[in-house]
N, C-alpha and C positions, 0 to 999 in steps of 0.2 A: 504494500500500500504506500502511496506517495505521502510525503509529509504535508502537514497543514501549511507550512511556509511556502511550499511549492504551489499548493492550491491557491494561496493568497496572491502570490506573484502572478499566477496565470489569470485569475479573474481581474486583477488590477490592470493587466495588459489588455484584456478583452474590453474592459470598461473604457480604457484610454482610446481604443479604436472605435467602439460602437456607441460610447456615451450612454450605455445602459447599466443601471445598478444591478449587481448580481450578488447572490448569496449561496454558499454551499453548506448543506446541513447533513448530518448523519441520518440514518434511518429512524432514529428516535426523536428527530426534530431538534437536535442540538446544533447550534451554529459551529461550523468548522472554519470558514473563511467568509468574509463579506466586504463589500466596497462601501457600505453605508450602515451607520449605526441605527438601532431601533428596529431590527428585523425580528426581535423576539416575539412579536405578535404573530409571526408566521410559523412558530414552533408547533403549535397544536395542529393547524391545517397540514403541515408538512408530514407529521407523524401519521395522520389519518390518510393522507395521499399515498404514503409509502405502503399502506396495507391494501390500497385499492388496486384493481386490475389495470387501470389506465397508465399509459406511459407518459402522457402529458395532459395537463388540465389547467384551466384558468379559474382562479379562486379569488374573489374580491379584489380584482385589479392586479393580481400577480399571476405570472405564468409559472407553473410547477412542471419540472421535468425529472425523470428518473435516469440515473447514471448507473449502468451495469458493468460488472467485471466478470467475464465468462458466465453470463446469464444470471449472475448473482447481484442483487441490488446492493450498491455500496453507498451512494449519496443521493440527495435530492438537491437539484439546482433550482433556484428561484430567480426569476427576472422580473423587475418592476415595470409594469405597464401591460397593455393589451394591444391586440392587433397583429397583423401578419409580420410586420417588421420585428416586433418583440419575439414572436414565435420563432422566426428565422434565426435571430441572434441567439436565442436559447438553444435551439437545435445545433447551431454551430459551436456553441460553448460546450455542450454535452459531447459533441464529436471530438473537440480538442482535449477535453479532460480524459475521455476514454482512451484516446491515443497515448496520452501521457501515462496513464495507468499501465498500458501494455508495455510501453518503453521502459518504465521503471521496474516493472516486474521482470522483464528480460534482463535488465541490468542487475537486479537483485539476484536472479538465478545464476548469472555469470559470476557475480561477486562471491556468492556462496560457494560456487565451484572452485574458484581460484583460492579462496581461503582454505578449503579442505585439501586442495592440491598442495599448497605450501606447507601445511601441517602434516602431510602424509596420512591423511584420514581416508584415503580412497584406495580401493583395490585396483590393480592394473587394468582389469577388464572394465571397471566402472569409469576410469579416467577416459578411456577412448570412447565408450558408449555415450557418456554425458557430454564430452566435447563435441561429438557428432551432432547430438540433439541441439546443442547451443550454437552450432555453426562456428566452432573454434577450430582453427587449423592445428593439427597435431604435430606437424613436422617443420614448423617455422623456427628460425633462429631466435632465441630469446635470452635475456639476461635479467636477473632479479636485482633490484636496487632498493636500498632502505634509506629513508629520509628521517632524520631525528633533529628536533629543534629544542631550544632551551627556554623559550619564554611564551609559548602559545599552546592552546589546547590542540591536541592532535586532531580532533574532529574538524577544527578550523583549517589546519594544515592539509588534511585529507581533501577537503573541498577545494582549497586553493590549487593543490596539485592536479586534481581532476579538471579544474577549469583551465589549467595550463595546457593540458593535453587535448582538451576538447572532447565533445561527445562522439565524434566520428573516428576517433583514434583506435588503432588496433592494439594499443597498449592497455594494460589493466592496472587500475590504481585501487588499492584496498588497504585494510588494516586488520591485524590479527590480535592486537593488544592496544593499550592506551598510550604507549610510549613512542610508536613510530608509524610511519606511512610506508607502504610497500608498493613498488612499481614493478610490474612484469613487462619489460619493454620489448617490443617486437623489433627485430633487426632485419635488414636486407642482407643478401649474400655478401656484399662488399664491406659491410660494417664490421669494424673491429674496435680495439681499445680507444683509438683516437675519437671515433664517433660517439662511443659510450661516455667518455670523459666530457666531450662537448655537450652532450645532453645533460650530464650531471651539473656542469657549470651553469647551463641555462636554467635549470630548475632552481639552483641555489640563488642565482641572480634575481630570478622572478620573486622568490620568497622574501629575499632581502628588500626588494622594491616594495613589497607589501608589508614591510616593517616587522618581518619575522627574523629574529636574531639567532646567532649560534647555530646555524644550519650545518649539519654534518651529513654527508652522503657516502654510503659504502655500496659496492657492488661485487657480485660474484663472477664466476666464469661463464662464458657463453655456452648454452646448451642447444642441441638440435632437435630434441624430442620433448614433448610436453611433459612426459613422465619425469624428466630430469630437472624440471623447474624448481622443485623443492630442494635439490642439491645446491643449485645456484643461490637460493634464498638462505640456506644454512651458511654458505660461504660468505655471503654479504653480511650476515649477522655476526659471524666471527670477525670479519674485517672491521666492522663498526666497533666492536669491543677491543680488539687488538690495536686498532688505530688510535684509540684514546690513550693507550699506554705508551706505545712506542712512536707514534706519529701525531702527537697531540697538537703540533703546530699546523697540521693540514686538515682541511674540512672535507676533502674528497679523497677516498682511499679505495684501492682495488684489492681484492683477495690475493691476486697474483703478486702484489707488492709486499706482502707481509713477511716473506722470507722466514728466517729462524724465529721470528716473533710469534708465529702461530704454533710453533712447537713448544716454546716456553710457556705459552698461554695454557697449554693442556697439562702442564706439570703440576703435581700435588704440592701444596705449600710445604709440608714437612720435608719432602725431598729437596726442595729449593733451599730451605734453611740448612740442611745437611751439607749441600754443595757449597754454599757461601762460607760456612764454618771451615770446611776443608781448604778452600781457596785462600781465604783471608785470615785463617788461623784465629778466628774469634773477633777480628777487627771489623768495624763497620765502614764500608766505602764512603758513607756520608761524612766520615771524619777527615777525609782528604780536604785540604784547603782549596780555595778557589783557583789558585795558580796551578796546582797539580791537576785538578779536574779539567781546566782549560787546555793544559798541555796534552793530556790524554785524548780528549775529544778531537783536538786539532790534528794530533798524530794519526788517529784513525781516519779522519776526513781525508788526509793526504796519503792514504795507503802505506803508512809506515815509512814515508820518505822523510829522512832527517833534514836534508837541505831545504826542502820546500816548507816543511813545518816551521823551522827556525826563521825562515824568511817571512812567513805570514804572521808569526808571533813577534817579529821585530826583535829577535834575540840572537846572540851569537850561537853558532853551531855547538860550541863546547858547553855553553850554558844549557842547551837542550839535552846534550849527552849527560851532563851532571844531574839534571832532573830525572832522566830515565834511570841512571844508576841508583839514585836515591830511592826511586820507586821500587826498583828491583830488590834492594836491601830490605825494604819494609814488607814486601809481598812475596818475594821469591820468584817473581815473574818478570822476565825481560821482554818488554814490548817490541824490541827490535827482532825478536825471534818469532816467526810466524805462529807457531803452535801456542806459545805463551800469549801472544796478542789475541788469538782467537779465544783462548780460555778466559782472558781478562774481559774481552768484549762481551762474551756470553754472561759472565758473572755480573757485569754492570746491568745488563738487560734483565737478568733474574732479580736483582735488587729492585729495579724499577717496577717490575711486575709485582713483587711482594708488597712494596709500598702502596701500589694502586689497590691491590686486593684488601690490604689492611685499612685503607682510607674509606673503603665502602663497607667495611665491617663484615666481610664474607665469612661464612662458617667453613672452617677448614676441616 
């Protein structure tokens, strides 16, 4: 069933065109939407008209019409006035609302199908049979995207994203919880990561234009079968979570970019604590001073290149070597040795992961 707000918008638009006052009531005679106050006097006649066999009737200067959904009475439409013009406006309004009900029912059916598809609530045979009934292509290229925001109700974001794609789009926009909006984006054969990122940036820019802040978008890998859409969704969900930990400076992240971060994300916290204790011998990496942390990060950024790192830090090469020697004495790891550098890098990422989990008070 369509919302009361949609009905209100519809009859407001019809009134603007026809200049005829309209009111939609339920079958008990209670107003659902109206263009003019004071229609309560029509409640009793509307309830009686609903029980009558007539599809249209003029009562005390008002034209009453029945609105059906699959031969079931859903609403009573009331048009103020008598005569052929009012009758014609009423019939046109009924036709418009009935078409809206069909369109929204189809969208609801598709939305329900996509939700169950994402959550793995459908058997394989049901996926293909329901997709066929809903006229959804089963072998199109698709990718799942998740949009999360920080300062708006997700219902509002959901409608904004739907309006961004438009009603004729082959993309699906839905939500399975209150925290995020999900897009199952349809792709052409030539579309790849570049096109997906462009779409993501477009969505983010549109939402920011609508004063929605802190927009984060994550997406999974491209799938070629509708049965695989749930996998792309799970990947997007992981990308969103892992991105907050290891790529917090970015608002758009792909599952394929997570690297070792997605492996660390799946480690149990007790194992992480044991690893850190073994690597740093009980020391906390947070105890490193700012100069040491800056040196470490810059050294990794420059792929362990001493000359380039010292140049970018505006220090003498020997000064950098001294800092690395000092770090080696305190940790037992020489960052100039590839294996030690990898161990150190992973350890820092594990610490970052642990701090994130602790900040959200997760149950270990």
